[in-house]
N, C-alpha and C positions, 0 to 999 in steps of 0.2 A: 175436710169435714171438721178438723180442729178439735177433736176430743181426746186423742190418744195421750196427750201430755198430762192430762188429769190423772192418769194411772201411774205416772212415773214417780210420784212422791215416795211411794213405799220402798222404792229401790235406793233412795238416797240414804236410808238407814243402814244400808250395807257398806257404805263408804266410810272409811276411817275419818272421824270428825277432825282430827288433827292435821289431815292432809287435804281436806276438801279445798278446791280452788275456784276458778271463775265459773259463773253461769253465763252462757251465751245463747242468744236467740237470733236466728236469721229469719226475718219476717215478723215485724212488730205487730201488735194488736192494731186493728182498724176500728173505727167507730161502728158499733153494732155487731162486732164479731164475737168470737168465743172468749175474749178477754184473757189470753194467755200471759201477756206481759205482767199485769199486776199480780197474778197468781204465782208465777215463777219468781218474781221479785220478792214476794213474801217468803218463799222457800229459801232464797238466797239470804235474806235478812236474818232468818233463824240461825244461819251458820256464820253470821257476821261477814257476809260476802256481798258483792255487787253483781247486778245483772247488766250485761252489755247487750243491747238489742240494736240490730241493723236492718235497714230497709232501703230499697231503691226509690221509694215514693216519698217525697218530702211531706205530702199530706199526712201520711201515717206517722212520720217522725214528729210532726207538729202536734198530732193528736196525743201521742204518748207523752211528749213534753208537757202538754196541758194538764196531764193527770197529776203532775207534781210528786211523783214517787221518789223518795229521798235517795234510794240506793240504785237507781236506774240511770245508766249512761246510754246515750243514743249516738248512732253513727249513720250518716246518710250516704248510701252507695250500695253496690252489689255485695253479696256475701263473699264472692270470690275475691274481690278487692279488699274486703275487710280482713280476711285471713292472710292475704299477701302482705299486708302492712302491720299485722299483729306482732307485737314485740314484748308483751308483758312477760315477766319472769315466772309468775305463778301459773301452773298448768290449768287446763280447762277440765272441770269435773262433770259439767252438765252442758250438753249441746242440743238445742232444739232447732231442727231444720224444717221450716214451714214458710217457704217463699216460692216465688216463680210458679204461679198458679197452673192448675191442671185442667185440661179440656176433657170433661168426662164423656162426652159423646161427640167426637169430631165429625162423625158422619151426619150429625144433626145438632149442631152447637146451640145450646140454650142462650136465651137473650142476655142473661146476666154474664155469661162467659164472653159474649160478643162485646159487652161493655168493658170487661176486663181487657180484652184484646185491644180495644181502641185505646185504653189508657196506656197499655204497654207500648203501643206504637208512638204515643206522645212522648214516652220516656226513651224512645230510640231502641226498643226491643221488639222482637217478634215472639209472641206467646204461642208456642207449640209444645207438644208433649216431649218431643226430642230435646228441645232447648231446655225444658224444665228438668229432665233427667241429667242433661249435660251440666247445667248449673249446679245442681245438688252434688253431683259427683266431683266437680272441680272444687267446690267448697269443702267437701270432706277430705279430699286429697291434700288441700292446703292446710286444713285444720289438724290433720292426724299427728304431725310432729309435736303439736302443743297439747295433745290430749293426755290427761293423767293416766297412770297405770290402772287406777280404779276410776272408771268414768262411764257415763251414760250418754247414748245418742238416741234421740227421739225423732222419728221420721213421720211427719204427718202425711196423709193421703198416700200411704205406701202399704201394700197388703200382699199376702201370699195368694197367688192365683192357683187354686187347686186343680183347675182343668188343664193348665199348661205346665204346672210344676215349677213356676218361677215367681219372682216378686214383680209386681206391677206398681205403677204410680210414680210420684215425684222421686222417691228414693229407690226406685227399682234397680238402678245401677249401683247405689251405695251399699245395699245389703251384702252382695257377694264380695265387694271390696273390703268391707269391715270384717266379714267372716274370714277373709284371707289375712287379716291383720290382728287376730287374737280376740275379736269380739264374738259374742254369742247372742242369739235371739232370745230375749227374755219373754216377749209375748208379741203376737201379731194377730190382727183381726181384720176381716173384711167388713161386711155390713154389720151394724151401721157405723162402726168406728173408723174403719179404713186407716189403720195406723200400725206402726211397728216400733218396739223399744228394744234396743240392743245395749249390751253392757260388756265391759272388760274388767276382769278382776272382781266380778260380783257373782257370788254364788247364792242362789236362793232356792229353797225347796219349792217345787211347783205343785200345786193342787188345784183341782177344778171341781165344781159342783154342777152336775147335770141332772135333768129331770127325765125319768124314763117315759117313753112314749108308747102308745098302744097301736098296733096295726089294726085298722078298722075292719079288715077282712078276716084275719085269722085270730085276732085277740092276743097275738104274741107281743111280748114286751120288747121294745127297741131301745138300745143304749146309744144315744147320738154323740158324735164327736164334733167339736167345733173346729173351725179352720186353725185357730190358735193351737189347739191340742195336736192336730195332725202335723202342722209345721214344726212344732217343738220336738215331737218324738220321731219325726221322719217317716210317718205312715202316709199311704196314699190309698185312694179308693181302689178296690180290687185286691188289696193285701188280705192274706188269711191270718186271722188272729186266734191264738190258742188261749183258752181259759184254764188257769192252773189253780187248783184248790190249795190254799196255804194251810189248811187244817186248823185255822184259828179264827174262823169267821170271816176271813178276807180272801180275796181272789187276786191273782196277778194275771195281766194280759200281756202276752208275748207274741211278737210277729214271727210267723213261720217263714223261714228262709226257703226260697225256691230250690228244689232239688235238681241237680244237673245230671243228665244221662251219662252213664259210663260206657 
């Protein structure tokens, strides 16, 4: 869906400016898409850094080169190969993984996805969801040794599936891998964004603004929780939440732990 990267800028302020390193994008902008490459390049320029963007499709590389962005370097090939050959001494502070497209409805594949699959076949690849997750995981495994202690990883088309309690999409295998390597989920959202931002060495106070809803039958007010909120605090549907009066005009919400029989 290509929107989650737009939320990542605010986290860059949490990184020590004196130690900020490379900005990397796997999956360049295409003609008519969300335009991530110019935006991320602008963020990099503010920190006097370059953006290295890689893509398997030479058409996308040619498109980005035609934009003439002064601090953008392009690399033609897979993201896996890019990191296998990466030898820059400066660590990576920002990594955006948005490549190897996702088939949203494999049981009834849309026409635009069929066109993507045909293009992948021309490139010698089979576009399946398993291959998408495999590619993203291999890229992250190869990139991890070069990631800065303070760093961001942005995963497009990756969301928390509240029904099954796991992450789905392109980076579905990347999320648990990063969690096992010192990263935290800074935010994740399903519809309409479908994206996840993870960080290491970045602490940021989280707050959300929600609008109360009214039950049309009873008139009771309902406090809705977004997927991002549930994933961040570790709650699931069916959990019992206790309201605690802080006696200062505010309330705390605490999950009640299940009691075990003695």
